[in-house]
A tleap script that builds the chain and sets N, CA, C and O, in Angstrom:
source leaprc.protein.ff14SB
mol = sequence {
  NMET THR VAL ASP MET ARG ILE ASP ARG LEU
  ARG LEU ASN VAL SER GLY LEU SER ALA GLY
  PRO ASP GLY GLU ARG LEU ALA THR LEU VAL
  ALA GLN GLY LEU ALA ALA VAL ASP VAL SER
  GLY GLU SER ARG HIE ILE GLU ARG ILE GLU
  ALA ARG ILE ALA ALA GLY GLU HIE THR VAL
  THR GLU GLU LEU SER ARG MET ILE VAL ALA
  GLU ILE LEU ARG GLN SER SER ARG THR CALA
}
set mol.1.N position { 9.945 25.870 14.266 }
set mol.1.CA position { 9.315 24.811 14.906 }
set mol.1.C position { 8.809 24.060 13.697 }
set mol.1.O position { 8.077 24.617 12.879 }
set mol.2.N position { 9.244 22.625 13.555 }
set mol.2.CA position { 8.765 21.920 12.564 }
set mol.2.C position { 7.446 20.864 13.557 }
set mol.2.O position { 7.271 20.449 14.703 }
set mol.3.N position { 6.829 20.834 12.312 }
set mol.3.CA position { 5.424 20.297 12.821 }
set mol.3.C position { 5.329 19.015 12.035 }
set mol.3.O position { 5.486 19.091 10.817 }
set mol.4.N position { 5.021 17.512 12.749 }
set mol.4.CA position { 5.254 16.411 12.052 }
set mol.4.C position { 3.796 16.323 11.269 }
set mol.4.O position { 2.778 16.756 11.810 }
set mol.5.N position { 3.784 15.793 10.099 }
set mol.5.CA position { 2.582 15.632 9.162 }
set mol.5.C position { 2.359 14.364 9.219 }
set mol.5.O position { 3.305 13.578 9.160 }
set mol.6.N position { 1.008 13.915 9.350 }
set mol.6.CA position { 0.594 12.603 9.068 }
set mol.6.C position { -0.642 12.710 8.591 }
set mol.6.O position { -1.591 13.406 8.953 }
set mol.7.N position { -0.440 11.485 7.236 }
set mol.7.CA position { -1.632 11.823 6.310 }
set mol.7.C position { -2.325 10.149 6.352 }
set mol.7.O position { -1.720 9.159 5.938 }
set mol.8.N position { -3.566 10.138 6.886 }
set mol.8.CA position { -4.099 8.858 7.108 }
set mol.8.C position { -4.376 8.217 5.773 }
set mol.8.O position { -4.075 7.050 5.524 }
set mol.9.N position { -4.989 9.071 4.891 }
set mol.9.CA position { -5.250 8.422 3.581 }
set mol.9.C position { -5.115 9.533 2.526 }
set mol.9.O position { -5.616 10.654 2.620 }
set mol.10.N position { -4.446 9.117 1.615 }
set mol.10.CA position { -4.400 9.947 0.431 }
set mol.10.C position { -4.848 9.124 -1.076 }
set mol.10.O position { -4.230 8.230 -1.655 }
set mol.11.N position { -6.030 9.725 -1.419 }
set mol.11.CA position { -6.739 9.193 -2.739 }
set mol.11.C position { -6.494 10.038 -3.648 }
set mol.11.O position { -6.644 11.252 -3.516 }
set mol.12.N position { -6.041 9.391 -4.785 }
set mol.12.CA position { -5.906 10.533 -6.125 }
set mol.12.C position { -6.724 9.827 -7.219 }
set mol.12.O position { -6.489 8.709 -7.677 }
set mol.13.N position { -7.646 10.594 -7.537 }
set mol.13.CA position { -8.615 10.299 -8.785 }
set mol.13.C position { -8.060 11.051 -9.967 }
set mol.13.O position { -8.061 12.280 -9.885 }
set mol.14.N position { -7.567 10.459 -11.093 }
set mol.14.CA position { -6.837 11.348 -11.905 }
set mol.14.C position { -7.505 10.756 -13.391 }
set mol.14.O position { -7.456 9.577 -13.743 }
set mol.15.N position { -8.017 11.665 -14.014 }
set mol.15.CA position { -8.638 11.471 -15.419 }
set mol.15.C position { -7.779 10.872 -16.279 }
set mol.15.O position { -6.691 11.444 -16.354 }
set mol.16.N position { -7.923 9.820 -17.013 }
set mol.16.CA position { -6.978 9.281 -17.841 }
set mol.16.C position { -5.673 8.749 -17.380 }
set mol.16.O position { -4.730 8.690 -18.169 }
set mol.17.N position { -5.567 8.372 -16.190 }
set mol.17.CA position { -4.447 7.511 -15.391 }
set mol.17.C position { -5.147 6.575 -14.790 }
set mol.17.O position { -6.105 6.683 -14.025 }
set mol.18.N position { -4.362 5.243 -15.366 }
set mol.18.CA position { -4.478 4.055 -14.790 }
set mol.18.C position { -4.084 3.805 -13.383 }
set mol.18.O position { -3.083 4.408 -12.996 }
set mol.19.N position { -4.760 2.939 -12.462 }
set mol.19.CA position { -4.082 2.578 -11.381 }
set mol.19.C position { -3.059 1.578 -11.506 }
set mol.19.O position { -2.798 1.038 -10.430 }
set mol.20.N position { -2.566 1.270 -12.246 }
set mol.20.CA position { -1.471 0.674 -12.569 }
set mol.20.C position { 0.047 1.460 -12.307 }
set mol.20.O position { 0.253 2.304 -11.434 }
set mol.21.N position { 0.903 1.018 -13.161 }
set mol.21.CA position { 2.272 1.781 -12.659 }
set mol.21.C position { 2.345 3.154 -12.900 }
set mol.21.O position { 3.116 3.880 -12.271 }
set mol.22.N position { 1.559 3.574 -13.810 }
set mol.22.CA position { 1.341 5.149 -13.867 }
set mol.22.C position { 0.927 5.620 -12.638 }
set mol.22.O position { 1.596 6.355 -11.912 }
set mol.23.N position { -0.319 5.141 -12.379 }
set mol.23.CA position { -1.018 5.871 -10.870 }
set mol.23.C position { 0.041 5.669 -9.677 }
set mol.23.O position { 0.318 6.540 -8.852 }
set mol.24.N position { 0.596 4.356 -9.724 }
set mol.24.CA position { 1.602 4.068 -8.439 }
set mol.24.C position { 2.695 5.155 -8.529 }
set mol.24.O position { 2.898 5.864 -7.543 }
set mol.25.N position { 3.350 5.308 -9.566 }
set mol.25.CA position { 4.357 6.115 -9.631 }
set mol.25.C position { 4.134 7.676 -9.175 }
set mol.25.O position { 4.957 8.381 -8.591 }
set mol.26.N position { 2.617 8.083 -9.653 }
set mol.26.CA position { 2.315 9.368 -9.275 }
set mol.26.C position { 1.864 9.545 -7.807 }
set mol.26.O position { 1.915 10.661 -7.289 }
set mol.27.N position { 1.390 8.374 -7.075 }
set mol.27.CA position { 1.207 8.213 -5.792 }
set mol.27.C position { 2.624 8.539 -5.203 }
set mol.27.O position { 2.884 9.575 -4.592 }
set mol.28.N position { 3.483 7.549 -5.457 }
set mol.28.CA position { 4.775 7.652 -4.959 }
set mol.28.C position { 5.350 9.056 -4.881 }
set mol.28.O position { 5.814 9.511 -3.835 }
set mol.29.N position { 5.299 9.763 -6.093 }
set mol.29.CA position { 5.855 11.046 -6.158 }
set mol.29.C position { 5.273 11.915 -5.305 }
set mol.29.O position { 5.988 12.718 -4.706 }
set mol.30.N position { 3.852 11.897 -5.105 }
set mol.30.CA position { 3.220 13.059 -4.109 }
set mol.30.C position { 3.595 12.544 -2.762 }
set mol.30.O position { 3.669 13.424 -1.904 }
set mol.31.N position { 3.823 11.453 -2.411 }
set mol.31.CA position { 4.086 10.885 -0.968 }
set mol.31.C position { 5.397 11.397 -0.581 }
set mol.31.O position { 5.514 11.923 0.526 }
set mol.32.N position { 6.490 11.292 -1.441 }
set mol.32.CA position { 7.752 11.749 -1.591 }
set mol.32.C position { 7.657 13.264 -1.363 }
set mol.32.O position { 8.205 13.863 -0.438 }
set mol.33.N position { 6.903 13.804 -2.310 }
set mol.33.CA position { 6.939 15.364 -2.399 }
set mol.33.C position { 6.699 15.875 -0.900 }
set mol.33.O position { 7.487 16.677 -0.399 }
set mol.34.N position { 5.485 15.345 -0.129 }
set mol.34.CA position { 4.935 15.805 0.883 }
set mol.34.C position { 6.155 15.508 2.002 }
set mol.34.O position { 6.532 16.338 2.829 }
set mol.35.N position { 6.570 14.458 1.886 }
set mol.35.CA position { 7.658 13.949 3.126 }
set mol.35.C position { 8.649 14.973 3.062 }
set mol.35.O position { 8.952 15.484 4.140 }
set mol.36.N position { 9.306 15.444 1.875 }
set mol.36.CA position { 10.165 16.238 1.708 }
set mol.36.C position { 10.073 17.885 2.351 }
set mol.36.O position { 11.031 18.645 2.494 }
set mol.37.N position { 8.815 18.131 2.639 }
set mol.37.CA position { 8.600 19.213 3.014 }
set mol.37.C position { 8.654 19.736 4.055 }
set mol.37.O position { 7.997 19.060 4.848 }
set mol.38.N position { 9.198 20.823 4.653 }
set mol.38.CA position { 9.548 21.269 5.885 }
set mol.38.C position { 8.257 21.910 6.438 }
set mol.38.O position { 8.021 23.069 6.097 }
set mol.39.N position { 7.349 21.233 7.303 }
set mol.39.CA position { 6.021 21.932 7.670 }
set mol.39.C position { 6.475 22.759 8.882 }
set mol.39.O position { 7.235 22.276 9.721 }
set mol.40.N position { 6.006 23.999 8.964 }
set mol.40.CA position { 6.133 24.617 10.192 }
set mol.40.C position { 4.676 25.237 10.671 }
set mol.40.O position { 3.659 25.276 9.979 }
set mol.41.N position { 4.804 25.637 11.818 }
set mol.41.CA position { 3.558 26.233 12.506 }
set mol.41.C position { 2.961 25.416 13.628 }
set mol.41.O position { 3.495 24.402 14.078 }
set mol.42.N position { 1.813 25.927 14.049 }
set mol.42.CA position { 1.337 25.088 14.968 }
set mol.42.C position { 0.521 23.790 14.753 }
set mol.42.O position { -0.205 23.710 13.762 }
set mol.43.N position { 0.600 22.878 15.546 }
set mol.43.CA position { -0.178 21.456 15.151 }
set mol.43.C position { -1.594 21.842 15.169 }
set mol.43.O position { -2.135 22.682 15.889 }
set mol.44.N position { -2.091 21.116 14.288 }
set mol.44.CA position { -3.526 21.194 13.743 }
set mol.44.C position { -4.094 19.961 13.101 }
set mol.44.O position { -3.332 19.164 12.554 }
set mol.45.N position { -5.512 19.742 13.141 }
set mol.45.CA position { -6.033 18.724 12.496 }
set mol.45.C position { -6.948 19.011 11.572 }
set mol.45.O position { -8.054 19.477 11.842 }
set mol.46.N position { -6.464 18.701 10.220 }
set mol.46.CA position { -7.551 18.814 9.066 }
set mol.46.C position { -8.205 17.635 8.783 }
set mol.46.O position { -7.560 16.634 8.471 }
set mol.47.N position { -9.403 17.632 8.852 }
set mol.47.CA position { -10.071 16.661 8.461 }
set mol.47.C position { -10.074 15.965 6.969 }
set mol.47.O position { -10.000 14.770 6.683 }
set mol.48.N position { -10.192 17.187 6.064 }
set mol.48.CA position { -10.377 16.664 4.483 }
set mol.48.C position { -9.795 17.965 3.787 }
set mol.48.O position { -9.893 19.174 3.999 }
set mol.49.N position { -9.227 17.270 2.978 }
set mol.49.CA position { -8.547 18.518 1.603 }
set mol.49.C position { -8.957 17.998 0.607 }
set mol.49.O position { -8.434 16.907 0.381 }
set mol.50.N position { -9.788 18.372 -0.193 }
set mol.50.CA position { -10.051 18.227 -1.841 }
set mol.50.C position { -9.283 19.391 -2.611 }
set mol.50.O position { -9.323 20.574 -2.272 }
set mol.51.N position { -8.568 18.872 -3.713 }
set mol.51.CA position { -7.736 19.260 -4.581 }
set mol.51.C position { -8.128 19.125 -6.062 }
set mol.51.O position { -7.859 18.098 -6.683 }
set mol.52.N position { -8.623 19.934 -6.499 }
set mol.52.CA position { -8.960 19.714 -8.263 }
set mol.52.C position { -7.634 20.573 -8.759 }
set mol.52.O position { -7.306 21.711 -8.426 }
set mol.53.N position { -6.945 19.605 -9.714 }
set mol.53.CA position { -5.904 20.288 -10.666 }
set mol.53.C position { -6.310 20.407 -11.929 }
set mol.53.O position { -7.130 19.619 -12.401 }
set mol.54.N position { -5.850 21.281 -12.539 }
set mol.54.CA position { -6.147 21.348 -14.022 }
set mol.54.C position { -4.628 21.440 -14.592 }
set mol.54.O position { -3.839 22.382 -14.529 }
set mol.55.N position { -4.460 19.989 -15.243 }
set mol.55.CA position { -3.267 19.948 -15.925 }
set mol.55.C position { -3.540 19.487 -17.255 }
set mol.55.O position { -4.470 18.721 -17.505 }
set mol.56.N position { -2.446 20.110 -18.433 }
set mol.56.CA position { -2.637 19.619 -19.715 }
set mol.56.C position { -2.344 18.259 -19.987 }
set mol.56.O position { -1.721 17.478 -19.268 }
set mol.57.N position { -2.952 18.015 -21.309 }
set mol.57.CA position { -2.831 16.580 -21.563 }
set mol.57.C position { -1.336 16.221 -21.685 }
set mol.57.O position { -1.067 15.030 -21.525 }
set mol.58.N position { -0.523 16.903 -21.892 }
set mol.58.CA position { 0.790 16.421 -21.931 }
set mol.58.C position { 1.792 16.890 -20.624 }
set mol.58.O position { 3.015 17.013 -20.571 }
set mol.59.N position { 0.919 17.060 -19.779 }
set mol.59.CA position { 1.621 17.292 -18.452 }
set mol.59.C position { 2.316 16.022 -17.898 }
set mol.59.O position { 1.712 14.958 -17.764 }
set mol.60.N position { 3.413 16.169 -17.635 }
set mol.60.CA position { 4.290 14.776 -17.178 }
set mol.60.C position { 4.051 14.454 -15.738 }
set mol.60.O position { 3.634 15.348 -15.002 }
set mol.61.N position { 4.267 13.309 -15.294 }
set mol.61.CA position { 3.969 12.863 -14.135 }
set mol.61.C position { 4.552 13.535 -12.976 }
set mol.61.O position { 3.843 13.611 -11.973 }
set mol.62.N position { 5.624 13.991 -12.952 }
set mol.62.CA position { 6.658 14.798 -12.028 }
set mol.62.C position { 5.975 16.358 -11.779 }
set mol.62.O position { 5.874 16.927 -10.693 }
set mol.63.N position { 5.605 16.790 -12.912 }
set mol.63.CA position { 4.959 18.152 -12.781 }
set mol.63.C position { 3.674 18.001 -12.064 }
set mol.63.O position { 3.320 18.840 -11.236 }
set mol.64.N position { 2.904 16.876 -12.377 }
set mol.64.CA position { 1.664 16.681 -11.794 }
set mol.64.C position { 1.738 16.493 -10.214 }
set mol.64.O position { 0.952 16.923 -9.370 }
set mol.65.N position { 2.788 15.804 -10.055 }
set mol.65.CA position { 2.848 15.479 -8.747 }
set mol.65.C position { 3.267 16.596 -7.785 }
set mol.65.O position { 2.941 16.576 -6.598 }
set mol.66.N position { 4.080 17.678 -8.397 }
set mol.66.CA position { 4.522 18.836 -7.834 }
set mol.66.C position { 3.143 19.895 -7.907 }
set mol.66.O position { 3.003 20.823 -7.110 }
set mol.67.N position { 2.327 19.634 -8.821 }
set mol.67.CA position { 1.254 20.613 -8.542 }
set mol.67.C position { 0.043 20.309 -7.520 }
set mol.67.O position { -0.768 21.154 -7.141 }
set mol.68.N position { 0.070 18.790 -7.099 }
set mol.68.CA position { -0.744 18.339 -6.296 }
set mol.68.C position { -0.120 18.583 -4.962 }
set mol.68.O position { -0.855 19.056 -4.095 }
set mol.69.N position { 1.046 18.348 -4.688 }
set mol.69.CA position { 1.742 18.770 -3.509 }
set mol.69.C position { 1.673 20.321 -3.290 }
set mol.69.O position { 1.425 20.784 -2.176 }
set mol.70.N position { 1.877 21.025 -4.272 }
set mol.70.CA position { 1.489 22.451 -3.912 }
set mol.70.C position { 0.140 22.882 -3.546 }
set mol.70.O position { -0.084 23.755 -2.708 }
set mol.71.N position { -0.649 22.315 -4.126 }
set mol.71.CA position { -2.170 22.572 -3.573 }
set mol.71.C position { -2.422 22.019 -2.410 }
set mol.71.O position { -3.101 22.707 -1.647 }
set mol.72.N position { -2.072 20.953 -2.029 }
set mol.72.CA position { -2.350 20.393 -0.474 }
set mol.72.C position { -1.585 21.311 0.287 }
set mol.72.O position { -2.236 21.802 1.210 }
set mol.73.N position { -0.393 21.709 0.198 }
set mol.73.CA position { 0.365 22.545 1.229 }
set mol.73.C position { -0.639 23.965 1.093 }
set mol.73.O position { -1.062 24.481 2.127 }
set mol.74.N position { -0.915 24.437 0.000 }
set mol.74.CA position { -1.801 25.777 -0.071 }
set mol.74.C position { -2.736 25.720 1.056 }
set mol.74.O position { -2.778 26.404 2.078 }
set mol.75.N position { -3.510 24.712 0.631 }
set mol.75.CA position { -4.941 24.436 1.375 }
set mol.75.C position { -4.454 24.203 2.697 }
set mol.75.O position { -4.939 24.935 3.561 }
set mol.76.N position { -3.612 23.360 3.060 }
set mol.76.CA position { -3.356 23.092 4.463 }
set mol.76.C position { -2.726 24.501 5.334 }
set mol.76.O position { -2.934 24.675 6.535 }
set mol.77.N position { -2.056 25.289 4.603 }
set mol.77.CA position { -1.828 26.531 5.331 }
set mol.77.C position { -3.008 27.498 5.493 }
set mol.77.O position { -3.063 28.335 6.395 }
set mol.78.N position { -3.813 27.347 4.687 }
set mol.78.CA position { -4.985 28.063 4.654 }
set mol.78.C position { -5.850 27.938 5.749 }
set mol.78.O position { -6.476 28.872 6.251 }
set mol.79.N position { -5.876 26.654 6.145 }
set mol.79.CA position { -6.910 26.277 7.196 }
set mol.79.C position { -6.274 26.554 8.645 }
set mol.79.O position { -6.957 26.434 9.662 }
set mol.80.N position { -4.882 26.945 8.674 }
set mol.80.CA position { -4.463 27.306 9.926 }
set mol.80.C position { -4.951 28.096 10.723 }
set mol.80.O position { -4.413 28.283 11.814 }
savepdb mol mol.pdb
quit
């Protein structure tokens, strides 16, 4: 059974990344990554997820977005 995922607000605070083009690219990649995931299970409401990701200084935006998506999915499955 596939469950609809709705995210009311996604706020990213990334040290060393501006809110300009780089920040927008990261936000877009995270949103696309979440949209591409097949979420299954029972419907539930999760009020808030806080994820702290430790990335290296040379981590590329695409890899950082995958790390963020993976952590959001890990935490959301844990709260089921």
